[in-house]
ChimeraX commands (.cxc) that place a marker at each C-alpha (Angstrom):
marker #1 position 85.40,67.55,100.36 radius 0.5
marker #1 position 87.65,70.30,101.30 radius 0.5
marker #1 position 86.29,73.03,103.79 radius 0.5
marker #1 position 83.17,71.26,104.15 radius 0.5
marker #1 position 82.01,73.07,107.29 radius 0.5
marker #1 position 82.60,76.50,105.56 radius 0.5
marker #1 position 80.80,75.60,102.56 radius 0.5
marker #1 position 77.67,74.43,104.68 radius 0.5
marker #1 position 78.12,77.51,106.42 radius 0.5
marker #1 position 77.69,79.62,103.42 radius 0.5
marker #1 position 74.59,77.36,102.34 radius 0.5
marker #1 position 73.17,77.84,105.58 radius 0.5
marker #1 position 73.71,81.64,105.48 radius 0.5
marker #1 position 72.31,82.43,102.20 radius 0.5
marker #1 position 68.78,82.80,103.14 radius 0.5
marker #1 position 69.61,85.62,105.34 radius 0.5
marker #1 position 72.04,87.00,102.53 radius 0.5
marker #1 position 68.83,87.01,100.44 radius 0.5
marker #1 position 66.99,89.07,102.99 radius 0.5
marker #1 position 69.30,91.73,103.16 radius 0.5
marker #1 position 70.18,92.40,99.29 radius 0.5
marker #1 position 67.74,92.42,96.23 radius 0.5
marker #1 position 67.65,89.46,93.65 radius 0.5
marker #1 position 70.83,87.69,93.18 radius 0.5
marker #1 position 73.04,90.72,94.18 radius 0.5
marker #1 position 75.68,90.47,97.01 radius 0.5
marker #1 position 77.62,87.81,98.16 radius 0.5
marker #1 position 79.24,86.07,101.16 radius 0.5
marker #1 position 82.07,84.06,102.18 radius 0.5
marker #1 position 83.79,82.06,104.86 radius 0.5
marker #1 position 87.37,81.54,105.29 radius 0.5
marker #1 position 89.29,78.09,106.36 radius 0.5
marker #1 position 88.59,77.49,110.00 radius 0.5
marker #1 position 92.28,77.64,110.64 radius 0.5
marker #1 position 92.56,80.94,109.28 radius 0.5
marker #1 position 94.30,79.51,106.26 radius 0.5
marker #1 position 94.74,80.50,102.71 radius 0.5
marker #1 position 91.17,79.43,101.32 radius 0.5
marker #1 position 87.98,80.31,101.49 radius 0.5
marker #1 position 84.13,79.20,100.50 radius 0.5
marker #1 position 82.16,81.71,98.73 radius 0.5
marker #1 position 78.52,82.02,97.16 radius 0.5
marker #1 position 78.30,81.14,93.53 radius 0.5
marker #1 position 77.78,83.80,90.94 radius 0.5
marker #1 position 74.36,84.66,89.31 radius 0.5
marker #1 position 72.56,81.79,91.11 radius 0.5
marker #1 position 69.37,82.36,93.41 radius 0.5
marker #1 position 70.36,81.95,97.23 radius 0.5
marker #1 position 68.16,78.83,97.61 radius 0.5
marker #1 position 69.92,77.37,94.22 radius 0.5
marker #1 position 72.94,75.77,95.39 radius 0.5
marker #1 position 73.98,73.07,97.68 radius 0.5
marker #1 position 77.06,72.22,99.78 radius 0.5
marker #1 position 78.91,70.63,97.00 radius 0.5
marker #1 position 78.18,73.54,94.50 radius 0.5
marker #1 position 79.93,76.05,96.56 radius 0.5
marker #1 position 82.95,77.10,95.23 radius 0.5
marker #1 position 86.35,77.11,97.21 radius 0.5
marker #1 position 89.12,79.78,96.43 radius 0.5
marker #1 position 92.50,80.56,97.49 radius 0.5
marker #1 position 93.60,83.73,98.86 radius 0.5
marker #1 position 95.49,84.15,95.59 radius 0.5
marker #1 position 92.22,83.98,93.61 radius 0.5
marker #1 position 92.43,80.72,92.25 radius 0.5
marker #1 position 89.52,78.23,92.26 radius 0.5
marker #1 position 90.22,75.08,93.99 radius 0.5
marker #1 position 86.80,73.13,93.99 radius 0.5
marker #1 position 83.11,73.41,93.77 radius 0.5
marker #1 position 80.66,72.73,90.84 radius 0.5
marker #1 position 79.59,76.19,90.28 radius 0.5
marker #1 position 81.79,79.47,89.57 radius 0.5
marker #1 position 82.67,81.72,92.37 radius 0.5
marker #1 position 81.07,85.27,92.87 radius 0.5
marker #1 position 82.53,87.91,90.70 radius 0.5
marker #1 position 83.77,89.81,94.08 radius 0.5
marker #1 position 86.46,87.15,94.62 radius 0.5
marker #1 position 89.09,89.77,94.34 radius 0.5
marker #1 position 87.72,91.81,96.95 radius 0.5
marker #1 position 87.36,88.63,99.18 radius 0.5
marker #1 position 90.57,87.34,98.53 radius 0.5
marker #1 position 92.08,90.91,99.48 radius 0.5
marker #1 position 90.50,91.29,102.57 radius 0.5
marker #1 position 91.46,87.73,103.55 radius 0.5
marker #1 position 95.17,88.62,102.81 radius 0.5
marker #1 position 95.26,91.70,104.58 radius 0.5
marker #1 position 93.06,91.27,107.67 radius 0.5
marker #1 position 92.66,88.15,110.22 radius 0.5
marker #1 position 89.04,88.03,109.61 radius 0.5
marker #1 position 86.89,84.84,109.29 radius 0.5
marker #1 position 83.96,85.83,107.18 radius 0.5
marker #1 position 82.90,88.68,104.97 radius 0.5
marker #1 position 79.23,89.95,103.73 radius 0.5
marker #1 position 78.59,92.36,100.82 radius 0.5
marker #1 position 75.12,93.42,100.11 radius 0.5
marker #1 position 73.18,96.13,98.43 radius 0.5
marker #1 position 70.92,96.63,101.22 radius 0.5
marker #1 position 68.72,99.87,100.52 radius 0.5
marker #1 position 69.42,101.95,103.43 radius 0.5
marker #1 position 73.42,101.66,103.48 radius 0.5
marker #1 position 73.54,101.73,99.82 radius 0.5
marker #1 position 71.50,105.06,99.99 radius 0.5
marker #1 position 74.55,106.47,101.93 radius 0.5
marker #1 position 76.84,104.88,99.34 radius 0.5
marker #1 position 75.37,106.36,96.25 radius 0.5
marker #1 position 75.48,109.80,98.15 radius 0.5
marker #1 position 78.96,109.22,99.05 radius 0.5
marker #1 position 78.32,109.94,102.49 radius 0.5
marker #1 position 80.06,107.90,105.30 radius 0.5
marker #1 position 77.77,106.98,108.46 radius 0.5
marker #1 position 78.71,108.83,111.46 radius 0.5
marker #1 position 78.10,107.54,115.19 radius 0.5
marker #1 position 74.55,108.57,115.65 radius 0.5
marker #1 position 73.88,105.24,118.14 radius 0.5
marker #1 position 75.90,103.48,120.37 radius 0.5
marker #1 position 75.72,100.22,118.51 radius 0.5
marker #1 position 77.85,101.31,115.74 radius 0.5
marker #1 position 80.90,100.29,117.68 radius 0.5
marker #1 position 80.23,96.63,116.46 radius 0.5
marker #1 position 82.11,97.90,113.63 radius 0.5
marker #1 position 84.23,100.77,114.46 radius 0.5
marker #1 position 83.37,104.51,115.30 radius 0.5
marker #1 position 82.43,105.06,111.77 radius 0.5
marker #1 position 81.58,103.66,108.60 radius 0.5
marker #1 position 83.52,104.90,105.91 radius 0.5
marker #1 position 82.86,105.14,102.01 radius 0.5
marker #1 position 85.33,103.25,99.90 radius 0.5
marker #1 position 86.07,104.82,96.45 radius 0.5
marker #1 position 84.37,103.71,93.34 radius 0.5
marker #1 position 85.64,101.24,90.91 radius 0.5
marker #1 position 84.03,98.46,88.66 radius 0.5
marker #1 position 83.05,95.74,90.41 radius 0.5
marker #1 position 85.00,92.35,90.29 radius 0.5
marker #1 position 88.13,94.51,90.05 radius 0.5
marker #1 position 91.47,94.57,92.05 radius 0.5
marker #1 position 91.20,98.12,92.03 radius 0.5
marker #1 position 87.87,97.95,93.98 radius 0.5
marker #1 position 89.11,95.34,96.34 radius 0.5
marker #1 position 92.36,97.68,97.13 radius 0.5
marker #1 position 89.88,100.67,97.73 radius 0.5
marker #1 position 87.87,98.53,100.55 radius 0.5
marker #1 position 90.81,97.26,102.10 radius 0.5
marker #1 position 92.15,101.06,102.50 radius 0.5
marker #1 position 88.87,102.39,103.46 radius 0.5
marker #1 position 88.50,100.11,106.19 radius 0.5
marker #1 position 92.05,100.31,107.50 radius 0.5
marker #1 position 92.33,104.04,107.09 radius 0.5
marker #1 position 88.71,104.41,109.60 radius 0.5
marker #1 position 89.99,101.29,111.81 radius 0.5
marker #1 position 86.46,99.77,110.88 radius 0.5
marker #1 position 85.51,96.42,110.07 radius 0.5
marker #1 position 82.79,97.73,107.53 radius 0.5
marker #1 position 82.65,99.89,104.57 radius 0.5
marker #1 position 80.21,101.52,102.51 radius 0.5
marker #1 position 81.23,101.40,98.85 radius 0.5
marker #1 position 80.43,104.44,96.41 radius 0.5
marker #1 position 77.49,103.78,94.12 radius 0.5
marker #1 position 77.61,100.11,94.68 radius 0.5
marker #1 position 76.76,98.91,98.62 radius 0.5
marker #1 position 78.09,97.83,101.94 radius 0.5
marker #1 position 80.99,95.41,102.72 radius 0.5
marker #1 position 81.23,94.02,106.56 radius 0.5
marker #1 position 83.67,91.75,108.04 radius 0.5
marker #1 position 84.05,89.79,111.19 radius 0.5
marker #1 position 85.72,86.93,112.93 radius 0.5
marker #1 position 82.69,84.39,111.92 radius 0.5
marker #1 position 79.45,84.47,109.58 radius 0.5
marker #1 position 77.30,84.96,112.29 radius 0.5
marker #1 position 78.79,88.05,113.47 radius 0.5
marker #1 position 79.25,89.34,110.03 radius 0.5
marker #1 position 75.47,88.94,109.24 radius 0.5
marker #1 position 74.52,90.43,112.53 radius 0.5
marker #1 position 76.65,93.34,112.02 radius 0.5
marker #1 position 75.36,93.74,108.47 radius 0.5
marker #1 position 71.91,94.26,110.20 radius 0.5
marker #1 position 73.15,96.64,112.60 radius 0.5
marker #1 position 74.68,98.90,109.82 radius 0.5
marker #1 position 71.74,98.65,107.85 radius 0.5
marker #1 position 69.56,99.77,110.51 radius 0.5
marker #1 position 71.79,102.63,111.55 radius 0.5
marker #1 position 71.73,103.61,108.16 radius 0.5
marker #1 position 67.70,103.93,108.19 radius 0.5
marker #1 position 67.85,105.46,111.57 radius 0.5
marker #1 position 70.51,108.15,110.35 radius 0.5
marker #1 position 68.60,108.82,106.95 radius 0.5
marker #1 position 64.91,108.91,108.70 radius 0.5
marker #1 position 66.04,111.53,111.07 radius 0.5
marker #1 position 67.44,113.40,108.44 radius 0.5
marker #1 position 64.49,112.97,106.37 radius 0.5
marker #1 position 62.40,114.37,109.31 radius 0.5
marker #1 position 64.10,117.88,108.98 radius 0.5
marker #1 position 66.09,116.77,112.27 radius 0.5
marker #1 position 69.85,117.07,112.63 radius 0.5
marker #1 position 71.51,113.75,113.80 radius 0.5
marker #1 position 73.56,114.14,116.80 radius 0.5
marker #1 position 76.75,112.05,116.88 radius 0.5
marker #1 position 78.42,110.63,119.66 radius 0.5
marker #1 position 81.93,111.59,120.77 radius 0.5
marker #1 position 85.01,109.53,120.90 radius 0.5
marker #1 position 85.13,109.37,124.65 radius 0.5
marker #1 position 81.49,108.44,124.70 radius 0.5
marker #1 position 82.20,105.59,122.08 radius 0.5
marker #1 position 85.21,104.49,124.31 radius 0.5
marker #1 position 83.16,103.84,126.92 radius 0.5
marker #1 position 80.80,101.65,125.18 radius 0.5
marker #1 position 83.40,99.66,123.82 radius 0.5
marker #1 position 84.89,99.22,127.57 radius 0.5
marker #1 position 81.05,98.18,128.48 radius 0.5
marker #1 position 80.96,95.56,125.76 radius 0.5
marker #1 position 83.91,93.76,126.76 radius 0.5
marker #1 position 81.94,92.49,129.63 radius 0.5
marker #1 position 78.47,92.33,127.37 radius 0.5
marker #1 position 76.73,88.92,127.25 radius 0.5
marker #1 position 76.75,85.75,128.72 radius 0.5
marker link #1:1,2 radius 0.2
marker link #1:2,3 radius 0.2
marker link #1:3,4 radius 0.2
marker link #1:4,5 radius 0.2
marker link #1:5,6 radius 0.2
marker link #1:6,7 radius 0.2
marker link #1:7,8 radius 0.2
marker link #1:8,9 radius 0.2
marker link #1:9,10 radius 0.2
marker link #1:10,11 radius 0.2
marker link #1:11,12 radius 0.2
marker link #1:12,13 radius 0.2
marker link #1:13,14 radius 0.2
marker link #1:14,15 radius 0.2
marker link #1:15,16 radius 0.2
marker link #1:16,17 radius 0.2
marker link #1:17,18 radius 0.2
marker link #1:18,19 radius 0.2
marker link #1:19,20 radius 0.2
marker link #1:20,21 radius 0.2
marker link #1:21,22 radius 0.2
marker link #1:22,23 radius 0.2
marker link #1:23,24 radius 0.2
marker link #1:24,25 radius 0.2
marker link #1:25,26 radius 0.2
marker link #1:26,27 radius 0.2
marker link #1:27,28 radius 0.2
marker link #1:28,29 radius 0.2
marker link #1:29,30 radius 0.2
marker link #1:30,31 radius 0.2
marker link #1:31,32 radius 0.2
marker link #1:32,33 radius 0.2
marker link #1:33,34 radius 0.2
marker link #1:34,35 radius 0.2
marker link #1:35,36 radius 0.2
marker link #1:36,37 radius 0.2
marker link #1:37,38 radius 0.2
marker link #1:38,39 radius 0.2
marker link #1:39,40 radius 0.2
marker link #1:40,41 radius 0.2
marker link #1:41,42 radius 0.2
marker link #1:42,43 radius 0.2
marker link #1:43,44 radius 0.2
marker link #1:44,45 radius 0.2
marker link #1:45,46 radius 0.2
marker link #1:46,47 radius 0.2
marker link #1:47,48 radius 0.2
marker link #1:48,49 radius 0.2
marker link #1:49,50 radius 0.2
marker link #1:50,51 radius 0.2
marker link #1:51,52 radius 0.2
marker link #1:52,53 radius 0.2
marker link #1:53,54 radius 0.2
marker link #1:54,55 radius 0.2
marker link #1:55,56 radius 0.2
marker link #1:56,57 radius 0.2
marker link #1:57,58 radius 0.2
marker link #1:58,59 radius 0.2
marker link #1:59,60 radius 0.2
marker link #1:60,61 radius 0.2
marker link #1:61,62 radius 0.2
marker link #1:62,63 radius 0.2
marker link #1:63,64 radius 0.2
marker link #1:64,65 radius 0.2
marker link #1:65,66 radius 0.2
marker link #1:66,67 radius 0.2
marker link #1:67,68 radius 0.2
marker link #1:68,69 radius 0.2
marker link #1:69,70 radius 0.2
marker link #1:70,71 radius 0.2
marker link #1:71,72 radius 0.2
marker link #1:72,73 radius 0.2
marker link #1:73,74 radius 0.2
marker link #1:74,75 radius 0.2
marker link #1:75,76 radius 0.2
marker link #1:76,77 radius 0.2
marker link #1:77,78 radius 0.2
marker link #1:78,79 radius 0.2
marker link #1:79,80 radius 0.2
marker link #1:80,81 radius 0.2
marker link #1:81,82 radius 0.2
marker link #1:82,83 radius 0.2
marker link #1:83,84 radius 0.2
marker link #1:84,85 radius 0.2
marker link #1:85,86 radius 0.2
marker link #1:86,87 radius 0.2
marker link #1:87,88 radius 0.2
marker link #1:88,89 radius 0.2
marker link #1:89,90 radius 0.2
marker link #1:90,91 radius 0.2
marker link #1:91,92 radius 0.2
marker link #1:92,93 radius 0.2
marker link #1:93,94 radius 0.2
marker link #1:94,95 radius 0.2
marker link #1:95,96 radius 0.2
marker link #1:96,97 radius 0.2
marker link #1:97,98 radius 0.2
marker link #1:98,99 radius 0.2
marker link #1:99,100 radius 0.2
marker link #1:100,101 radius 0.2
marker link #1:101,102 radius 0.2
marker link #1:102,103 radius 0.2
marker link #1:103,104 radius 0.2
marker link #1:104,105 radius 0.2
marker link #1:105,106 radius 0.2
marker link #1:106,107 radius 0.2
marker link #1:107,108 radius 0.2
marker link #1:108,109 radius 0.2
marker link #1:109,110 radius 0.2
marker link #1:110,111 radius 0.2
marker link #1:111,112 radius 0.2
marker link #1:112,113 radius 0.2
marker link #1:113,114 radius 0.2
marker link #1:114,115 radius 0.2
marker link #1:115,116 radius 0.2
marker link #1:116,117 radius 0.2
marker link #1:117,118 radius 0.2
marker link #1:118,119 radius 0.2
marker link #1:119,120 radius 0.2
marker link #1:120,121 radius 0.2
marker link #1:121,122 radius 0.2
marker link #1:122,123 radius 0.2
marker link #1:123,124 radius 0.2
marker link #1:124,125 radius 0.2
marker link #1:125,126 radius 0.2
marker link #1:126,127 radius 0.2
marker link #1:127,128 radius 0.2
marker link #1:128,129 radius 0.2
marker link #1:129,130 radius 0.2
marker link #1:130,131 radius 0.2
marker link #1:131,132 radius 0.2
marker link #1:132,133 radius 0.2
marker link #1:133,134 radius 0.2
marker link #1:134,135 radius 0.2
marker link #1:135,136 radius 0.2
marker link #1:136,137 radius 0.2
marker link #1:137,138 radius 0.2
marker link #1:138,139 radius 0.2
marker link #1:139,140 radius 0.2
marker link #1:140,141 radius 0.2
marker link #1:141,142 radius 0.2
marker link #1:142,143 radius 0.2
marker link #1:143,144 radius 0.2
marker link #1:144,145 radius 0.2
marker link #1:145,146 radius 0.2
marker link #1:146,147 radius 0.2
marker link #1:147,148 radius 0.2
marker link #1:148,149 radius 0.2
marker link #1:149,150 radius 0.2
marker link #1:150,151 radius 0.2
marker link #1:151,152 radius 0.2
marker link #1:152,153 radius 0.2
marker link #1:153,154 radius 0.2
marker link #1:154,155 radius 0.2
marker link #1:155,156 radius 0.2
marker link #1:156,157 radius 0.2
marker link #1:157,158 radius 0.2
marker link #1:158,159 radius 0.2
marker link #1:159,160 radius 0.2
marker link #1:160,161 radius 0.2
marker link #1:161,162 radius 0.2
marker link #1:162,163 radius 0.2
marker link #1:163,164 radius 0.2
marker link #1:164,165 radius 0.2
marker link #1:165,166 radius 0.2
marker link #1:166,167 radius 0.2
marker link #1:167,168 radius 0.2
marker link #1:168,169 radius 0.2
marker link #1:169,170 radius 0.2
marker link #1:170,171 radius 0.2
marker link #1:171,172 radius 0.2
marker link #1:172,173 radius 0.2
marker link #1:173,174 radius 0.2
marker link #1:174,175 radius 0.2
marker link #1:175,176 radius 0.2
marker link #1:176,177 radius 0.2
marker link #1:177,178 radius 0.2
marker link #1:178,179 radius 0.2
marker link #1:179,180 radius 0.2
marker link #1:180,181 radius 0.2
marker link #1:181,182 radius 0.2
marker link #1:182,183 radius 0.2
marker link #1:183,184 radius 0.2
marker link #1:184,185 radius 0.2
marker link #1:185,186 radius 0.2
marker link #1:186,187 radius 0.2
marker link #1:187,188 radius 0.2
marker link #1:188,189 radius 0.2
marker link #1:189,190 radius 0.2
marker link #1:190,191 radius 0.2
marker link #1:191,192 radius 0.2
marker link #1:192,193 radius 0.2
marker link #1:193,194 radius 0.2
marker link #1:194,195 radius 0.2
marker link #1:195,196 radius 0.2
marker link #1:196,197 radius 0.2
marker link #1:197,198 radius 0.2
marker link #1:198,199 radius 0.2
marker link #1:199,200 radius 0.2
marker link #1:200,201 radius 0.2
marker link #1:201,202 radius 0.2
marker link #1:202,203 radius 0.2
marker link #1:203,204 radius 0.2
marker link #1:204,205 radius 0.2
marker link #1:205,206 radius 0.2
marker link #1:206,207 radius 0.2
marker link #1:207,208 radius 0.2
marker link #1:208,209 radius 0.2
marker link #1:209,210 radius 0.2
marker link #1:210,211 radius 0.2
marker link #1:211,212 radius 0.2
marker link #1:212,213 radius 0.2
view
């Protein structure tokens, strides 16, 4: 079975995706561990506890389905476009409520907390296009590239986060959702959020280089 570790990672990550996004919305994918031209992706329209490893679709970065018992996510064009243009190992797409609140307001997430550097110095907003289209995929890739970010909100849609592996992509999705909540709660309280300067963010990035074990 091709890409078995990546397909297993999709199955094992699905419960956490279910916690982040309502119903059967959202999707995630894991790229070939050799940064190759294929990825495993969640199947379309299936509950996140409703599929096994052999069900998980394998799709090429050209968008062609190569294996799997189930049809792939409708957002294959987005996943394929990101993998073609970015050196990333995993993608998470959610309709998580706080990030999506910003997305429907067409508002980027500014640097109100230092943990934003997990995905960049701000989270931009990609222009709306119908879901599952090449146009939407291009808008998402462009928004992240212009902002030098690994995540983007999508107008009237949701959130996309990329990372080197699925664990980091999920963790950073939680970070963005949490920061969106902090930002919106501050504004709802009638307070004006204060943002960190570029110099302050650079200091955090330097400190992160030696963070952890």
